C-alpha positions, -999 to 999 in steps of 0.1 A, spaced: 502 526 -801 494 493 -783 464 492 -760 485 478 -731 510 507 -733 493 527 -706 480 499 -685 480 506 -648 494 480 -625 483 479 -589 511 479 -563 489 473 -533 505 439 -525 540 453 -529 531 482 -506 518 458 -479 549 436 -483 572 466 -478 551 478 -449 554 444 -433 592 444 -437 596 479 -423 573 471 -394 592 439 -386 625 458 -387 611 485 -364 597 460 -340 631 443 -338 648 476 -332 623 485 -304 627 451 -287 665 453 -289 664 488 -275 642 478 -246 659 446 -237 695 457 -245 712 422 -241 744 425 -222 762 404 -248 754 429 -275 755 461 -254 786 457 -232 809 441 -258 831 463 -280 837 456 -317 852 482 -340 850 508 -312 813 503 -305 789 477 -293 774 451 -316 740 465 -306 749 499 -322 762 481 -353 729 462 -355 709 494 -352 730 511 -379 725 482 -403 688 479 -397 684 517 -402 702 515 -435 680 486 -446 649 506 -437 662 537 -456 669 514 -486 633 501 -486 618 535 -482 640 550 -510 636 521 -533 599 516 -531 582 547 -518 605 572 -536 601 550 -568 638 544 -574 631 510 -587 615 526 -618 644 549 -625 674 544 -647 703 524 -634 727 553 -634 703 576 -614 696 548 -589 733 542 -584 741 579 -580 714 584 -554 718 552 -535 756 550 -534 760 586 -525 736 581 -496 753 549 -485 787 565 -484 774 596 -466 756 575 -440 787 553 -434 809 584 -431 785 601 -407 782 569 -386 819 564 -385 825 601 -375 798 599 -348 812 567 -333 848 580 -333 839 614 -318 815 598 -293 842 574 -282 866 603 -278 841 623 -257 834 593 -236 871 587 -230 878 624 -221 848 629 -199 847 595 -181 869 607 -152 846 638 -148 811 624 -154 793 593 -141 777 577 -171 744 559 -164 743 527 -184 
């Protein structure tokens, strides 16, 4: 058995890099949520605002980084990574689509009855 077979490699730099990326994405989400630019918030694309689409994409990117690095998916076999990641991606897309469709329906039905505060 080789002496380097059980050598431990420090992942401190990688952890700080992922922490920085996740922090940056979170800061962007918070700033966009506070500012809510009218061009992103009041426009409709695919039945929702571009701001919602940006939030969904940034959340999926954060989930990817958390799964990939902190749940150690990078060290797993390709088939296990694909089965976990693609299943989660499809479920997230399905759930987001369902929520957007149903939310739009509820908004359309209740609009005459309720004053929405935007």
